[in-house]
N, C-alpha and C positions, 0 to 999 in steps of 0.2 A: 308473678303473683302479687308482689307488693306494687309494681306499676299499674296492673290492672285493678286492684283494689282501691288505689288512690284514685284512679280516673272514676271509677263507678260510685265509690262510696264518699269521697271528699270533692273531687274537682267538679264533675257536674251538677251535684246538689248545690255547691256552692256558687257555680255559675247561674243557676236558676234562681236562688234566693238573694244574691247580690243585685239583680236587676230588678227588684221589687221591694215594696214596702212590706216587711216581713210582719205577720201577726202571729205571736208566740203563744201558743197554749199546750194544753195536755194533749189534744188529738195531734198536733204537729209534733210533739215529743215522741209519741209512740210512731208516727209516720217515719220520721227519722230512723228508728229503730227497724223499720220495713225496709227502707232504702238501704240500709247498711246489710242487712239480711240477704235481700234480692242480689244487691251489687256485689257481695261476697260470693254468693252462689253462682253468679254469672262469670265473676272472675277465676273462680276454682274451675268451672268448666272449660274456659279458654286456656287453662294453663296445665290441663290434666294430660298425663301420659298415654291415655285413651281415649277413642273418639266416642262422645257422649252426646248423640243428636237429640234424644227425648230430653234430657235433662236440660239442654241448652235451649229448646223450645220453651220450656216451662220457665226457666229462668229469665229468659228475655222478655216474655210477656210479663211476669211478674215485676220486672224492674221497670219497664216503660210504663205500662198500663196503670199498676197499682202501687208504684214506686214514686217514680218522678212526677207523672202528672198529679196524682193526689198531693204532692209535696206543694206543688206550684198553687193548687186549687185552695188548700189549707192555709197557705201563707198569706194569701190575697183575699180570700172569703169570695172567689170569683170562681162561678161554674160555667160549663156549657149550656147547661140546661136550666129552665125556670125554677124548678121546685128547690125549696130550702129546708134545711133542717137546722137543728140546734147543736151546740157545743157536743152535747152528750152522745146525740147519733153519730157525729162524725168520729169522735173518740172510740165508739162501738166498732164502727167501720174499719177504723185502722186496727183496731185490736183484733177483729175478725180476720183480716187480711194476714196479719203476723201468725195468728193461730193457724192458719191453713198453711203457711210457709214451714213452721215448726214441725207440723204432723207430716208433711212431704218429706222434709229432711230426715226425720225421724224413719219413716217408711224406707227411704232410700238407704239410709245407714244399715238399718237391719238386713235388707236385701243384700247389702255388699258383704255382711259378714258371712253371707252363704254363698260367696262368689265361686267356691269350688263345687258346689252340690248342683245337680242336676235338676233342671225345673221341668216338672211333669205336664205342665202346660204349655210353656212358651218353647221349649226346646224341640220336642217333635214338630211343632207347627212352623218355627222360623228355619227349620233345617231342610223343610221341603224344596224341591228343585223345579225350576220350570221345565216343561214337557213341551217338545215341538209342536207335536199336533194340537193339543189344545189351544197353543199360542196362536198356532195359524188359524183355527176355528174362530178365535176370537177376533183376529184381524178381518175375517170375512164377515163376522156378526156386526163389528163396528162399522163396515163399509156399507151392509144391508141397511143397517139403521139409519144411517146418514141418507142413503137414496130413499128410505120410506119417508123420514121425519123432517128433514130440511125443506122439501118443497112445500110440506103441509104447514108449516108455520107462517103465520100472518106475516107478510112481507117477503116470506122466502129467504133466499141467503142474506138479503139485505139486513134482515133483521138482527143477524149476528154481529153486525157492525154498527149497531144502533146503541146509543147512549142509554145507560140504565135509568136516566131521568125521565126519557122519551117512554121507556118500557113502563115505568111506574105510571106515567100518565095515562098512557094506553090501557093499563090495568092488566097487561099481560104478566108482569111479573109478581103480582099477587095472587095469579091464578094456579092453583095446585097442580092442575093436570099440566099445565104450560112448564111449570117449574120441574116436575118429574120427567117431562120429555126431554128437557134441555140435559138435565143430569144423566139421564139414560144415553144421552148421545155422548156428553164430555167425559164421564168416567171411563166407559170401554174404550173410547178413542185413546184416551191419555194410558192406559194400562196397555193396550195393544202396541203402542209406539214404543213404550219403555221396555216391555217383555221381548219383542222383536229385536232389541239392540242388545239384550243379554241372553237370549236363548242359547243354552250350550250345543255344541257341536254333536252330531251323531258319531256313534262308534264305528257306524258301517260307511262313514263318509258323509260329507255335508254338501256336495257340489249342487245339489237340487236346492236345499234349504238355503244356501247362499244366492242361488238365483233368484229365488221367490223373495228373500229379504230385501235384495237391491230394487225389486219391483214394488214391493208394498211399501217400503220406508219413505220415499218421496209422497207418495198417495197418502199415508197416514200423518205425515208431518202437515201437509196441506189441510188435511181434515182438522188437525189439532189447532192450526192456526184460524181455523173458522169457528170452531166450538170452544176453545179456551183461551181466545184472546182478552186482553184486560180491558177492552172497550164496554163489551156487553156482559162480562162475567166478573164476579166480586174480585178484588185485590188479593185477598187471602188466598181464594183457588188458584188465580193465575201464578202467584208467586209460589205456592206448592208446587205446581206443574214444573216450573223452572228449577226449584231447588232439589226437586227428586232427580231431575236429569242431571244435575251437577254432582249431588252425592252419591248418587248410583255409579258414577264413573269411577273406575278403579283407581284413578291418579288421587281422587281428593279422599280416599280411605285411610290415609296415613294420618297420624295425629298433627304432624306439622302442616299439611294441607288443610286439615279440618280447622286449625286455629287460624290460618290466614283467611279462609272464605268465611268462617263464622264472625270474626271480627269485622270483616267487610259488611255482612249481612247485618249486624248490629249497628254499624253506622249507619247503613242505609235506613233502618227502622227507625232510628233515633231521629235523623235529620231529613230525610227524603219521604218517609211514608206520609207525613201530612199532604204532601204535593201530589202524590200518586193518584189523586181522585180526579186527575185532570181531564179524562174521558167519560167521567160519570154524567157530566152535563152537556147539553146541546150548546147553550150559550157559554163559551170558554172566555174566560177573561184572562189577561195578563196575570202570571204567576207573582203574587206579592209575597217576598220573604220577610218573615217576621221572627223576633226571638223566640227560643224555644218555649220560654214560659208563657207566653202569649199562645203560642199553639196549644198549649194543655189547657188553657183557661177557656179558650174559646171554640176549639174544634169538637165536633159532636163525635169524632172517632175515640175520644178519650172520655166516654160518659160512663165507664166501668165503676169507678169509684162512687161516683153520683148515684148511679143506680142501686149501689149496695147500700148506700144511706137511705134511699126510698125504700128498699126491701126491709130494712130494720125497723122503720116506721110502720110499714104495712103489718109486719108480724105483732109489734106492741098493740096494734087497733084490731087486726082479725085473727090473731094466732097462727099457729103453724098449720101447714098442707100437707100432711103425709101423703095424700091421694095423689100428689103432683108426681110421686115416683113412677105410679102406674101409668101415668100419662107419657113418660118418658119411655118406659118399657113397652107399651102397647101403642106407639104413635103410629103403626099401621092402620090401627082401627078407624074408619071414618067417623064423624061426628054424627052422621045420620044414623048409626048403629049404635052410638053410644052419646046420648044428648048431654050427658053430665061429664063428659071427658074434660079433665082440667085444661084450663087456657095455657097457651105459651108463656112464660115467666115474664119475659121481657114486654109483652103486650100488656099483661095484667099489671105490671108496675107502672106502665106508661099511663093506662087508664086510672090507675089510683092517684096518679100525679095531676091528673087532668090535662094530658097532653092530647092534641088532636093528630099526632104522628106517632106510629107506633114501632118503626123501624129501630129499635134501640136494643142494647144489650143487656145480658144478665149473668154476670160472671158465676163460674161454678161455686164461688165461696158463697154468694148469696142463694143459689139453687139449692145447695145442700143444705144452708140453714134453714129455708123454709120447710124443707123436709123434716127437721126434727131439732133444730138448735145447734148449739156447739158441738154436741157428741157426733152427730152426722157429719158436720165438717171435719172433725179430727179423723173419723173413720174413713171417709172419701179420700181425703189428701194423702192419708197413711198408704192406703192401698194404691193410689196413683204413683206414689213414690216407689213403692216397692216394684210395682209393674214396670215402671220406666227404667229403673236401674237394671232389673233383670234383662229387659229388651235391649238396653245398651251393651250390658255385658256379652250377651249372646250373639249380637251382630258383630262386637269387636272379635270374639274369637272366630266367626264365620267370614270375616271380611276377605279373605283370600280364595273365597268360593263365591264368584261374581253372579253366579245363576241360582242362589239360595234365596228364599223369599225374605230373609232377614236384611240383605242387602237392598232390597227394593222396598219392603213394606215398613221398615222402621222409619226411613226418612219421610216416608208418605205421613206416618202418624206423628211424627216429630213435629212437622211444620204446619200441618193441619190443625193441629194441637192448639195453635193460637185461637184459631175458631172455636175449638171445644172449650177452651177456658173462657173465652170472652161470652159465649151463649149467644141465645137461649138454647138450651139442650133440645128440646121439642122441634126446634127450627132447623138444627143442623145434624140431628141424629141419623136422620134418613141418608144424607149424602156421605157422611161419615160411615155408616154401615156398608153403604154401595162401595165406598172406596177401600175398605177392608177385607171385603169377601170377594171381590171380583178376582184378585191374585190368586186365592184358594181355588178358584176353578181352573187355573192354568197351569197349576203345579202338581208334583206328585211325590209321594213320601219317599224320602232318600232310600237308595238300594241299602245302604248300611247305615244304621243309627248313628248319628256322632254323637260321640262320647269325649268328655272332658279329659284332656291328659292327666294322669296322676303325677304329682310332685315327683321330680327328679331325686332320686336317693343316691347318695354317694357310694360309689362301689365297694363292696365288703374287700378286706384285706385278702389276698389270695396267696396261699401257699404254695411249695413245690408240690406238684402231682406225684401221687405214689405210683412206681410202675409195678404192675401186678407181678408177684414172683419175687420181689427184691424187698429187702429190709429198709426202711427210710432211716438215714442216718440223722441223729441229731446236728 
């Protein structure tokens, strides 16, 4: 714990600050508190005696995107986007970040105190088991969708190996119908492959099931290479696919294996993530390795903190937008039927800042702040912390049951959580809902509800048994 805390709280921040001309102020002081809080939370997860995937995803995003990156920006007053704010707004953004972290920690701590209690929401849900017949039906549906939709795409099969830059220039990436078709292919194909790997054996023998599995697995693997590759799909989604395959494997369900894998993932996100957009563009230049602080200051992947500053200025000028919650909840309603439907927060902030490009983030911190200020931020992150802790605890208890929903769904949410936290919510809520609901359709309620074992009590002192008809001697 001391070693990890030193690395995250002292060494890496010092490595960033020593390479630049630091401009110290009130906002930077609060940001140092944010770095210490997020770094301490990440270190605690990496040294826990249990596997906490949801907590790992949250603290990893908080530490990198809202910890180290803003630290470099505030120290140099250099940002990846053009919009600039004053010291007061920067201080408010750093304080808002810390408020969300405190609320998340409080919610997680409250849920941890009830660790022995049964969750009426998550326990029955995550205890569901994969059912062979629905899994096979999903495999068939995935292949049928591939046969129907892949040839119909503009460019056919080749379009799935086209860079996102080319898709954006052709207008395909901004086409809602095109995006829905791609997600309708990607998510079922992914879950069909994962479920087929973990489907339980039949009590009456599984010779036929094993034969079907060996036939379908190569086909589904090929399909996933086509529809879930990192060339045409976002890096966060391609990473989620790989990480779920890794952590759903039983060998990586132990705390020791989790710590090793999580440390490797944190290293990759810190040092390799900025260069992972190599396939995004048609004209690929040679990779130029630069200092970590320079990456944070210039790469638009780290626009989260600057977008929070933009959102705070937006609220000061236009007030809060409580109706934006309805836009997220009713995201499926088309704008043709709802002309006054709230816009996507990232796009709205980009328009407010005067940008001519709209593919920007809107972190959950500023999303919830736009709904109703600091109280909404506290409520949202307290609930998120409690839910995340409950999910982690239930998965830990069910980790020896590889065919339960907990073993599959918790890793999926944990790592797609990076997209959820980055926002905008209205842009990602559809894929997130699809990611979480498809597994429910291929699982069935456990035959015997899982019950939390009661604490072991010491055996009572046992005396000599009295033989009927005989007097017991003292």
